[in-house]
PASEBA-1860 file (N, C-alpha, C; in nm, 3 decimals):
! residues 155
1> MTGLQKTA> 7.866/12.060/10.392/8.041/12.019/10.324/8.048/12.186/10.342 ~ 8.244/12.203/10.384/8.253/12.309/10.432/8.344/12.359/10.272 ~ 8.334/12.473/10.298/8.434/12.529/10.153/8.517/12.484/10.121 ~ 8.643/12.451/10.236/8.745/12.368/10.194/8.735/12.275/10.175 ~ 8.608/12.189/10.232/8.623/12.059/10.173/8.567/12.028/10.061 ~ 8.459/12.170/10.010/8.420/12.099/9.798/8.579/12.152/9.759 ~ 8.670/12.254/9.795/8.764/12.254/9.700/8.886/12.175/9.690 ~ 8.899/12.117/9.778/8.973/12.012/9.763/8.918/11.850/9.729
9> LLAAAGSA> 8.792/11.840/9.724/8.751/11.738/9.680/8.749/11.782/9.482 ~ 8.698/11.907/9.474/8.788/11.934/9.325/8.878/11.880/9.285 ~ 8.985/11.947/9.363/9.122/11.932/9.322/9.170/11.744/9.341 ~ 9.069/11.668/9.435/9.064/11.523/9.450/9.055/11.490/9.336 ~ 8.918/11.546/9.241/8.843/11.453/9.171/8.963/11.532/9.015 ~ 9.023/11.623/9.032/9.094/11.650/8.908/9.204/11.543/8.940 ~ 9.282/11.536/9.029/9.393/11.394/9.015/9.339/11.265/8.995 ~ 9.215/11.213/9.043/9.136/11.181/8.998/9.127/11.131/8.854
17> GMLGGAFA> 9.073/11.214/8.761/9.047/11.267/8.646/9.190/11.240/8.582 ~ 9.277/11.275/8.577/9.432/11.259/8.584/9.488/11.167/8.579 ~ 9.439/11.035/8.659/9.458/10.882/8.635/9.423/10.824/8.653 ~ 9.304/10.852/8.618/9.166/10.786/8.480/9.238/10.771/8.287 ~ 9.253/10.950/8.284/9.341/10.902/8.148/9.454/10.847/8.143 ~ 9.555/10.894/8.252/9.675/10.802/8.205/9.639/10.656/8.170 ~ 9.539/10.538/8.271/9.498/10.423/8.272/9.426/10.426/8.131 ~ 9.345/10.453/8.062/9.262/10.477/7.976/9.417/10.511/7.844
25> FQYIGDMA> 9.510/10.595/7.847/9.568/10.577/7.763/9.654/10.440/7.753 ~ 9.671/10.415/7.865/9.769/10.253/7.873/9.724/10.115/7.841 ~ 9.569/10.129/7.879/9.505/10.003/7.852/9.360/10.052/7.709 ~ 9.335/10.127/7.720/9.247/10.150/7.581/9.391/10.199/7.418 ~ 9.428/10.337/7.492/9.507/10.332/7.360/9.650/10.267/7.346 ~ 9.696/10.146/7.411/9.774/10.049/7.428/9.923/10.112/7.412 ~ 9.940/10.173/7.530/10.025/10.316/7.586/10.092/10.271/7.714 ~ 10.208/10.151/7.674/10.271/10.156/7.823/10.333/10.245/7.879
33> PCKMCIWQ> 10.332/10.277/8.023/10.396/10.410/8.030/10.539/10.339/8.060 ~ 10.677/10.427/8.095/10.764/10.446/8.130/10.749/10.455/8.244 ~ 10.886/10.414/8.300/10.933/10.410/8.448/10.867/10.569/8.508 ~ 10.922/10.683/8.437/10.889/10.801/8.491/10.704/10.818/8.525 ~ 10.650/10.790/8.377/10.548/10.790/8.410/10.461/10.751/8.527 ~ 10.488/10.683/8.565/10.465/10.563/8.674/10.489/10.648/8.812 ~ 10.564/10.734/8.826/10.592/10.785/8.934/10.520/10.915/8.923 ~ 10.474/10.974/8.808/10.397/11.066/8.836/10.237/11.015/8.826
41> RWPHGIAI> 10.200/10.884/8.831/10.101/10.872/8.898/10.090/10.878/9.079 ~ 10.178/10.818/9.153/10.205/10.853/9.260/10.119/10.966/9.320 ~ 10.137/11.068/9.294/10.124/11.242/9.376/9.957/11.199/9.340 ~ 9.905/11.159/9.227/9.809/11.169/9.219/9.645/11.065/9.322 ~ 9.730/10.971/9.325/9.693/10.852/9.397/9.709/10.891/9.545 ~ 9.775/10.974/9.571/9.777/11.028/9.701/9.684/11.112/9.707 ~ 9.695/11.270/9.616/9.607/11.352/9.574/9.435/11.298/9.636 ~ 9.382/11.149/9.554/9.333/11.111/9.603/9.291/11.045/9.749
49> ALGIVIYF> 9.331/11.012/9.785/9.349/10.976/9.948/9.370/11.067/10.016 ~ 9.432/11.179/9.994/9.380/11.319/10.127/9.234/11.335/10.077 ~ 9.196/11.378/9.927/9.060/11.385/9.954/8.929/11.320/10.035 ~ 8.979/11.232/10.018/8.882/11.112/10.083/8.900/11.168/10.229 ~ 8.997/11.160/10.303/9.023/11.215/10.431/9.000/11.341/10.436 ~ 8.990/11.385/10.351/8.914/11.582/10.386/8.787/11.586/10.382 ~ 8.738/11.466/10.276/8.572/11.425/10.289/8.537/11.422/10.446 ~ 8.583/11.313/10.522/8.539/11.254/10.642/8.605/11.406/10.734
57> YSSRIVAL> 8.739/11.413/10.754/8.758/11.524/10.825/8.821/11.683/10.754 ~ 8.782/11.776/10.776/8.785/11.906/10.717/8.870/11.939/10.844 ~ 9.064/11.941/10.712/9.155/11.991/10.733/9.229/12.112/10.660 ~ 9.296/12.228/10.729/9.387/12.253/10.632/9.491/12.186/10.621 ~ 9.563/12.154/10.748/9.675/12.056/10.703/9.681/11.928/10.602 ~ 9.542/11.897/10.612/9.531/11.800/10.437/9.524/11.846/10.374 ~ 9.465/11.986/10.333/9.501/12.045/10.209/9.621/12.107/10.155 ~ 9.669/12.185/10.235/9.813/12.202/10.222/9.912/12.070/10.182
65> LGGLTVLT> 9.934/11.935/10.233/9.955/11.796/10.212/9.949/11.785/10.044 ~ 9.745/11.807/10.070/9.712/11.811/9.905/9.810/11.909/9.816 ~ 9.867/12.019/9.834/9.896/12.113/9.730/10.008/12.047/9.734 ~ 10.143/12.078/9.786/10.256/12.012/9.847/10.261/11.852/9.795 ~ 10.178/11.788/9.788/10.199/11.630/9.704/10.183/11.677/9.525 ~ 10.123/11.706/9.525/10.028/11.766/9.378/10.160/11.838/9.318 ~ 10.175/11.937/9.351/10.310/12.009/9.351/10.463/11.900/9.304 ~ 10.491/11.830/9.384/10.594/11.730/9.392/10.556/11.676/9.222
73> GAGIAFFH> 10.386/11.650/9.235/10.418/11.567/9.053/10.436/11.623/8.975 ~ 10.429/11.764/8.975/10.423/11.849/8.879/10.600/11.848/8.826 ~ 10.682/11.869/8.952/10.839/11.862/8.935/10.890/11.747/8.875 ~ 10.813/11.635/8.910/10.863/11.507/8.821/10.820/11.496/8.648 ~ 10.689/11.550/8.638/10.691/11.578/8.527/10.693/11.662/8.408 ~ 10.743/11.755/8.481/10.855/11.846/8.424/10.984/11.834/8.422 ~ 11.053/11.728/8.525/11.167/11.685/8.496/11.140/11.594/8.372 ~ 11.012/11.477/8.345/10.988/11.388/8.264/11.024/11.489/8.130
81> AGVEQKWW> 10.952/11.586/8.148/10.910/11.675/8.006/11.049/11.702/7.950 ~ 11.144/11.765/8.032/11.294/11.779/7.976/11.414/11.679/7.964 ~ 11.366/11.524/8.009/11.402/11.442/7.953/11.303/11.440/7.804 ~ 11.266/11.424/7.814/11.139/11.407/7.692/11.234/11.516/7.576 ~ 11.247/11.646/7.601/11.348/11.720/7.550/11.485/11.723/7.462 ~ 11.572/11.639/7.561/11.720/11.637/7.567/11.742/11.721/7.661 ~ 11.688/11.765/7.725/11.731/11.894/7.758/11.827/11.894/7.964 ~ 11.819/11.762/7.973/11.907/11.702/8.088/11.875/11.581/8.079
89> EGPSSCTG> 11.951/11.445/8.082/11.969/11.299/8.092/11.822/11.231/8.215 ~ 11.774/11.180/8.182/11.712/11.075/8.303/11.776/10.983/8.327 ~ 11.731/10.861/8.403/11.739/10.795/8.457/11.780/10.682/8.377 ~ 11.922/10.594/8.417/11.954/10.516/8.336/11.878/10.418/8.285 ~ 11.803/10.395/8.398/11.754/10.210/8.357/11.600/10.264/8.263 ~ 11.638/10.379/8.221/11.498/10.398/8.106/11.501/10.510/7.994 ~ 11.643/10.493/7.979/11.656/10.589/7.852/11.778/10.532/7.801 ~ 11.855/10.571/7.675/11.971/10.479/7.605/11.872/10.311/7.571
97> SGLSMGDN> 11.931/10.240/7.511/11.950/10.095/7.538/11.843/10.046/7.663 ~ 11.903/10.075/7.754/11.877/9.994/7.854/11.932/9.858/7.839 ~ 12.076/9.862/7.789/12.131/9.738/7.850/12.269/9.769/7.884 ~ 12.293/9.630/7.918/12.416/9.673/8.010/12.543/9.585/7.912 ~ 12.639/9.628/7.925/12.804/9.516/7.848/12.735/9.379/7.984 ~ 12.679/9.364/8.063/12.701/9.163/8.133/12.533/9.165/8.060 ~ 12.470/9.223/7.966/12.347/9.116/7.853/12.416/9.073/7.787 ~ 12.360/8.916/7.810/12.389/8.855/7.654/12.310/8.929/7.540
105> LLDMSAAV> 12.384/8.990/7.445/12.276/9.026/7.355/12.247/8.942/7.249 ~ 12.316/8.828/7.256/12.268/8.738/7.146/12.156/8.612/7.178 ~ 12.087/8.641/7.318/11.964/8.577/7.363/11.859/8.631/7.315 ~ 11.823/8.553/7.223/11.702/8.585/7.183/11.578/8.568/7.278 ~ 11.555/8.461/7.345/11.480/8.444/7.427/11.471/8.555/7.546 ~ 11.491/8.635/7.558/11.549/8.744/7.692/11.423/8.869/7.680 ~ 11.290/8.813/7.755/11.172/8.941/7.683/11.275/9.087/7.687 ~ 11.277/9.190/7.629/11.257/9.296/7.649/11.182/9.409/7.614
113> NIVRCDEI> 11.112/9.438/7.689/10.984/9.552/7.737/11.051/9.686/7.743 ~ 11.145/9.732/7.753/11.178/9.876/7.807/11.130/9.973/7.745 ~ 11.013/10.071/7.795/10.946/10.203/7.765/11.047/10.290/7.770 ~ 11.092/10.395/7.682/11.249/10.460/7.698/11.154/10.587/7.746 ~ 11.197/10.629/7.838/11.173/10.804/7.918/11.224/10.886/7.849 ~ 11.298/10.891/7.742/11.320/11.048/7.678/11.267/11.016/7.557 ~ 11.167/10.905/7.551/11.076/10.964/7.349/10.909/10.980/7.394 ~ 10.840/11.056/7.327/10.786/11.163/7.332/10.644/11.058/7.270
121> PWEMFGIS> 10.569/10.994/7.354/10.473/10.884/7.271/10.350/10.990/7.229 ~ 10.351/11.058/7.226/10.238/11.091/7.219/10.222/11.276/7.233 ~ 10.154/11.405/7.157/10.182/11.536/7.237/10.089/11.604/7.174 ~ 10.029/11.718/7.244/9.923/11.817/7.211/9.969/11.954/7.181 ~ 9.918/11.995/7.048/10.003/12.201/7.070/10.140/12.173/7.096 ~ 10.192/12.025/7.082/10.360/12.018/7.085/10.413/12.005/7.199 ~ 10.298/11.967/7.311/10.356/11.931/7.464/10.300/11.774/7.472 ~ 10.432/11.722/7.536/10.429/11.597/7.549/10.264/11.570/7.644
129> MAGWNGII> 10.257/11.398/7.712/10.134/11.404/7.795/10.265/11.424/7.937 ~ 10.362/11.411/7.935/10.388/11.451/8.079/10.422/11.598/8.055 ~ 10.400/11.702/7.955/10.419/11.862/7.988/10.272/11.859/8.010 ~ 10.215/11.780/7.973/10.038/11.835/8.012/9.992/11.858/8.208 ~ 10.052/11.684/8.215/10.032/11.588/8.324/10.131/11.758/8.414 ~ 10.207/11.812/8.423/10.303/11.910/8.462/10.253/12.049/8.505 ~ 10.108/12.073/8.376/10.058/12.191/8.337/9.962/12.245/8.424 ~ 9.879/12.050/8.431/9.752/12.063/8.486/9.760/12.031/8.683
137> SVVLAVIW> 9.894/11.931/8.671/9.928/11.926/8.835/9.911/12.090/8.911 ~ 10.072/12.147/8.824/10.041/12.321/8.866/9.932/12.372/8.949 ~ 9.722/12.368/8.822/9.654/12.403/8.825/9.574/12.313/8.919 ~ 9.673/12.196/8.941/9.535/12.117/9.044/9.592/12.127/9.214 ~ 9.686/12.173/9.223/9.829/12.280/9.331/9.761/12.369/9.364 ~ 9.730/12.440/9.253/9.667/12.604/9.309/9.554/12.575/9.431 ~ 9.435/12.514/9.321/9.290/12.454/9.383/9.324/12.406/9.537 ~ 9.398/12.339/9.539/9.492/12.263/9.714/9.483/12.354/9.786
145> FRAYASSS> 9.639/12.491/9.736/9.649/12.592/9.838/9.495/12.685/9.848 ~ 9.394/12.683/9.780/9.310/12.757/9.790/9.199/12.703/9.902 ~ 9.231/12.575/9.878/9.120/12.516/9.999/9.219/12.582/10.094 ~ 9.356/12.514/10.141/9.366/12.588/10.233/9.394/12.711/10.283 ~ 9.384/12.758/10.216/9.370/12.940/10.227/9.209/13.000/10.260 ~ 9.113/12.908/10.209/9.006/12.903/10.227/8.885/12.947/10.379 ~ 9.015/12.781/10.484/8.915/12.778/10.557/8.977/12.921/10.690 ~ 8.960/12.916/10.804/8.955/13.006/10.917/9.093/12.918/10.980
153> ASQ> 9.221/12.964/11.033/9.302/12.951/11.096/9.284/12.837/11.215 ~ 9.165/12.832/11.278/9.123/12.728/11.343/9.103/12.649/11.318 ~ 9.105/12.601/11.237/9.069/12.463/11.179/9.236/12.385/11.153
END
């Protein structure tokens, strides 16, 4: 196994840990994710798939894609953290009341399970889950980029 593969697999394992943690919060901690939380999971899933690809086919371009993927996830996470802090507005579908003027507000049979993107359900050291995801995603992106830089240009 090449150094590129070992380093990239470390980064992919980090994404697997992040997804595992998100599912643990959801299913063990009973914390339903908001729409933006779901968006943040996609880059980690893609990074895991890229890790599988790089295990079988050592490729600098796959490592570069892995870094760009989790860096995109970091951007989504930091945007979400800003929405939680009320620094800017998030999507109207998961902030505010989630109801429109066309909704029948007296219909009590309608299920309303909107998880708001602009509320902080959990934090550690004053940093929300979205903030931690952003920070860790940047670290994982650096690991992916190190894998990219560690191999020769001939690959």
